[in-house]
C-alpha positions in Angstrom: -14.9 -5.0 32.1 -13.9 -7.0 29.1 -13.6 -4.1 26.7 -10.5 -4.4 24.6 -8.6 -1.8 26.6 -9.5 -3.4 29.9 -9.5 -7.1 28.9 -5.9 -7.9 29.8 -6.1 -6.3 33.3 -9.4 -8.1 34.0 -7.9 -11.4 33.0 -4.8 -10.7 35.2 -7.2 -10.2 38.1 -9.0 -13.4 37.4 -5.8 -15.3 37.1 -4.6 -13.7 40.4 -7.7 -15.0 42.1 -7.2 -18.4 40.5 -3.7 -18.6 42.0 -5.2 -18.2 45.5 -7.7 -20.9 44.7 -4.9 -23.2 43.6 -3.1 -22.6 46.8 -6.2 -23.3 48.8 -6.8 -26.5 46.9 -3.2 -27.6 47.5 -3.4 -26.8 51.3 -6.8 -28.6 51.6 -5.0 -31.9 50.8 -2.9 -31.6 53.9 -3.8 -34.4 56.4 -4.6 -31.9 59.2 -7.2 -30.0 57.0 -8.6 -33.3 55.7 -9.0 -34.6 59.2 -10.8 -31.5 60.3 -13.1 -31.5 57.3 -11.9 -28.0 56.2 -12.7 -27.5 52.5 -10.7 -25.4 50.1 -13.5 -22.9 50.1 -12.9 -22.0 53.7 -9.1 -21.9 53.2 -9.6 -19.7 50.1 -11.5 -17.0 52.0 -9.0 -17.1 54.8 -6.1 -16.6 52.3 -8.0 -13.8 50.6 -8.7 -12.1 53.9 -5.1 -12.3 54.9 -4.1 -10.8 51.6 -6.7 -8.0 51.9 -5.4 -6.9 55.2 -1.7 -7.0 54.3 -0.6 -6.6 50.7 -3.9 -5.5 49.0 -2.6 -2.0 48.4 0.1 -3.5 46.2 -2.4 -4.9 43.8 -2.8 -2.9 40.5 -6.1 -1.1 40.7 -6.8 -2.2 37.1 -6.9 -5.9 38.3 -9.8 -5.2 40.7 -12.3 -5.8 37.9 -11.1 -9.5 37.7 -11.7 -9.9 41.5 -15.2 -8.4 41.1 -15.9 -10.8 38.2 -14.9 -13.7 40.4 -17.3 -12.6 43.2 -20.2 -12.4 40.8 -20.0 -14.4 37.5 -17.6 -17.1 38.7 -19.7 -17.4 41.8 -23.0 -17.9 39.9 -21.4 -20.4 37.6 -20.2 -22.4 40.6 -23.6 -22.5 42.1 -25.2 -23.7 38.9 -22.6 -26.5 38.5 -23.3 -27.5 42.1 -26.4 -29.1 40.8 -24.2 -31.9 39.3 -23.7 -33.1 42.9 -27.4 -33.9 43.3 -30.1 -36.2 41.8 -33.8 -36.3 42.5 -33.3 -40.0 43.3 -31.5 -38.9 46.4 -34.9 -37.8 47.8 -36.4 -41.3 47.4 -33.7 -42.9 49.4 -34.7 -41.2 52.7 -38.4 -40.8 51.9 -40.8 -38.4 53.5 -38.9 -38.4 56.8 -35.8 -37.0 55.2 -37.8 -34.5 53.2 -39.8 -33.3 56.2 -36.6 -33.0 58.3 -34.9 -30.9 55.6 -37.8 -28.5 55.0 -38.6 -28.0 58.6 -34.9 -27.4 59.6 -34.3 -25.0 56.8 -37.5 -23.0 57.2 -37.6 -22.9 61.0 -33.9 -22.0 61.3 -34.1 -19.2 58.8 -37.2 -17.7 60.3 -35.8 -17.9 63.9 -32.5 -16.4 62.7 -34.2 -13.5 60.9 -36.4 -12.6 63.9 -33.6 -12.9 66.4 -31.1 -11.1 64.2 -33.2 -8.1 63.2 -35.6 -7.8 66.2 -33.5 -8.8 69.2 -29.9 -8.3 68.3 -30.7 -5.4 66.0 -28.3 -6.7 63.4 -28.5 -5.4 59.9 -30.7 -7.3 57.5 -28.0 -8.4 55.1 -25.7 -10.0 57.7 -28.8 -11.6 59.4 -30.0 -13.1 56.2 -26.5 -14.4 55.2 -25.8 -15.9 58.6 -29.2 -17.5 58.9 -28.9 -18.9 55.4 -25.5 -20.4 56.2 -26.8 -22.0 59.3 -30.1 -23.3 57.9 -29.1 -24.6 54.5 -25.5 -25.6 53.7 -22.9 -23.3 55.1 -20.6 -21.4 52.9 -22.3 -22.5 49.6 -25.6 -21.1 50.9 -23.9 -17.8 51.9 -22.3 -17.6 48.4 -25.6 -18.3 46.7 -27.6 -15.8 48.8 -25.1 -12.9 48.6 -25.9 -11.8 45.0 -29.7 -12.0 45.6 -29.5 -9.4 48.4 -26.6 -7.5 46.9 -24.6 -7.7 50.2 -21.2 -6.4 50.6 -18.3 -8.9 50.5 -17.3 -8.5 54.1 -20.8 -9.4 55.3 -20.5 -12.7 53.4 -17.1 -13.3 55.0 -18.6 -12.7 58.5 -21.4 -15.2 57.8 -18.9 -17.8 56.5 -16.8 -17.4 59.6 -19.7 -18.3 61.8 -20.3 -21.4 59.7 -16.7 -22.4 60.1 -16.8 -22.0 63.9 -20.1 -23.8 64.7 -19.9 -26.3 61.8 -16.5 -27.4 63.1 -17.8 -27.7 66.7 -20.7 -29.8 65.5 -18.5 -32.1 63.5 -16.7 -33.2 66.7 -19.6 -32.9 69.1 -22.2 -35.1 67.4 -20.1 -38.3 67.1 -18.7 -37.7 70.6 -22.2 -37.4 72.4 -23.6 -40.3 70.2 -20.8 -42.7 71.3 -21.5 -41.7 74.9 -25.0 -42.9 74.4 -26.6 -39.5 75.1 -28.5 -39.3 71.8 -31.4 -41.8 71.8 -31.4 -42.4 68.0 -30.7 -45.4 65.7 -27.6 -45.1 63.5 -29.9 -44.3 60.5 -31.9 -41.7 62.4 -28.6 -40.2 63.7 -27.6 -39.8 60.1 -30.8 -37.8 59.4 -30.0 -35.7 62.5 -26.5 -35.0 61.3 -27.5 -34.3 57.7 -30.4 -32.1 58.8 -28.5 -29.9 61.3 -24.8 -29.7 60.6 -23.6 -26.8 58.5 -21.1 -27.8 55.8 -21.3 -30.8 53.5 -17.7 -31.7 54.5 -18.6 -31.5 58.2 -21.6 -33.8 57.6 -19.4 -36.4 55.8 -16.8 -36.3 58.6 -19.3 -36.6 61.4 -21.3 -39.3 59.7 -18.2 -41.5 58.9 -17.0 -41.0 62.5 -20.1 -43.1 63.6 -20.3 -45.6 60.7 -21.6 -46.3 57.2 -25.2 -46.8 58.4 -25.1 -43.2 59.6 -22.9 -41.6 56.9 -25.2 -42.5 54.0 -28.5 -41.0 55.2 -26.5 -38.1 56.6 -25.2 -37.1 53.2 -28.5 -37.7 51.5 -30.5 -35.5 53.9 -27.8 -32.9 53.6 -28.1 -33.0 49.8 -31.9 -32.4 50.1 -31.1 -29.3 52.2 -28.7 -28.2 49.4 -31.5 -28.7 46.9 -33.6 -26.3 48.9 -31.2 -23.5 48.0 -33.1 -22.9 44.8 -36.6 -22.5 46.2 -35.2 -20.6 49.1 -33.6 -18.0 46.9 -36.7 -17.7 44.7 -38.9 -17.1 47.8 -36.3 -14.7 49.2 -36.1 -12.7 46.0 -39.9 -12.4 45.8 -40.1 -11.5 49.5 -37.5 -8.8 49.3 -39.1 -7.3 46.2 -42.5 -7.2 47.8 -41.0 -5.7 50.9 -39.3 -3.0 48.8 -42.6 -2.4 46.9 -44.5 -1.8 50.2 -41.9 0.8 51.1 -42.5 2.9 48.0 -45.5 4.7 46.8 -44.6 6.1 43.3 -42.2 3.6 41.8 -42.7 0.0 41.1 -40.1 -2.4 42.3 -38.9 -5.1 39.9 -38.9 -8.6 41.2 -35.4 -10.0 40.7 -35.5 -13.7 40.0 -32.1 -15.4 40.8 -31.9 -17.2 37.5 -28.8 -19.1 38.5 -31.0 -20.8 41.1 -33.4 -21.9 38.4 -30.5 -23.3 36.4 -29.2 -25.0 39.5 -32.5 -27.0 39.6 -32.4 -27.7 35.9 -28.8 -29.1 36.2 -29.8 -31.3 39.1 -32.8 -32.5 37.0 -30.5 -33.3 34.1 -28.1 -35.1 36.4 -30.9 -37.3 37.6 -31.1 -38.9 34.2 -27.5 -40.1 34.6 -26.7 -39.2 31.0 -23.0 -38.4 31.8 -20.5 -41.0 32.9 -19.3 -40.9 36.5 -15.8 -39.8 35.3 -17.3 -36.7 33.7 -19.4 -35.9 36.8 -16.3 -36.2 39.0 -14.4 -33.8 36.8 -17.3 -31.3 36.7 -17.5 -31.4 40.5 -13.8 -30.8 40.8 -14.1 -27.8 38.5 -17.1 -26.6 40.5 -15.1 -26.8 43.7 -12.4 -24.8 42.2 -14.8 -22.1 40.9 -16.4 -21.8 44.3 -12.9 -21.6 45.9 -12.1 -18.8 43.5 -15.3 -17.0 44.5 -14.5 -17.4 48.2 -10.9 -16.2 47.7 -12.2 -13.1 45.9 -14.7 -12.4 48.6 -11.8 -12.6 51.1 -9.8 -10.1 49.0 -12.7 -7.7 49.3 -12.8 -8.0 53.1 -10.8 -5.8 55.3 -10.7 -6.0 59.1 -11.8 -2.5 59.7 -15.2 -3.3 58.2 -15.8 -5.9 61.0 -15.4 -3.3 63.7 -19.0 -1.8 63.3 -20.6 -5.3 63.4 -18.9 -6.7 66.6 -19.9 -10.0 68.0 -23.6 -10.0 67.1 -23.3 -12.3 64.1 -21.5 -14.8 66.3 -24.2 -14.5 68.9 -26.8 -15.1 66.2 -25.0 -18.1 64.8 -24.6 -19.5 68.4 -28.3 -19.2 69.0 -29.1 -21.0 65.7 -26.5 -23.6 66.6 -28.4 -24.4 69.8 -31.7 -24.5 67.9 -30.2 -26.9 65.4 -29.0 -29.2 68.2 -32.2 -29.3 70.2 -34.9 -28.2 67.8 -33.4 -30.3 65.1 -33.4 -33.4 67.3 -37.2 -33.1 67.9 -37.8 -32.4 64.3 -36.1 -35.7 63.4 -38.0 -37.5 66.1 -41.3 -36.2 64.7 -40.3 -37.1 61.1 -39.8 -40.7 62.1 -43.5 -41.0 62.5 -44.0 -40.6 58.7 
């Protein structure tokens, strides 16, 4: 990929992806997108998909290596740097209730999603895992982190991300609306845990929490960050589980257990960040760089996604995400109520 004879074309492909990421970043500052809580990651994959289904055949084939590099190496780097958004002190703020809520929501949602997707809807395993991960953990970032572990095709990640956009956006408006109507019998702080524990994207959580008030916004973001922290153990367990499942399916050849090392580095970065060794200005710049790298990865995934690949999948991923959305609303509510006893 970076051999001397291919280096320039690969770099051209990476720069081409970066151009899309810059455009997505610029568009995300528009008041409409800010108001709707739509992150540059989401805009990036949409731009990439539009390009993939219109002008992709105009792209020099030699540049494709740069797009692939962005969907893999740039993606993993972005997930590692995501750890700078977290500190272990976040966990102390919400106590056992926040930890219990996060763990129960993530584990129950994923298990329900996998069962419903593979056993009832007869959806393929990769799309089921990606959609369930996006709903249970942290939306698009979780889909991005899970994709290389299961070696899924780009269009399946795009499908999973699209379900996050649909139901995360609905939740962002729905939760504050029903709370202000007095339908949800929770205190502002408990409502924050409910929002952080059950809404998909970080941006959606921030928007929904602030729509109610600061007493709700702070615990919402912290509980959401705990869910984000669970990406690493989730990927490790997923990697071991898939390897063991593959091993059971073979009789002659041993299956190597693939540890997603970028998930381990993600934890190490979060641990380092917990010591507050870097100034806030540096952390802000790192987070901005990280958002850009993840936007590049999403744009590149979009570029690898053509509409004709969606035809064989149909509406099943949306049905699965809808079922998980209902579980997050009702099951998540009772999980929060239970956690308040801690």
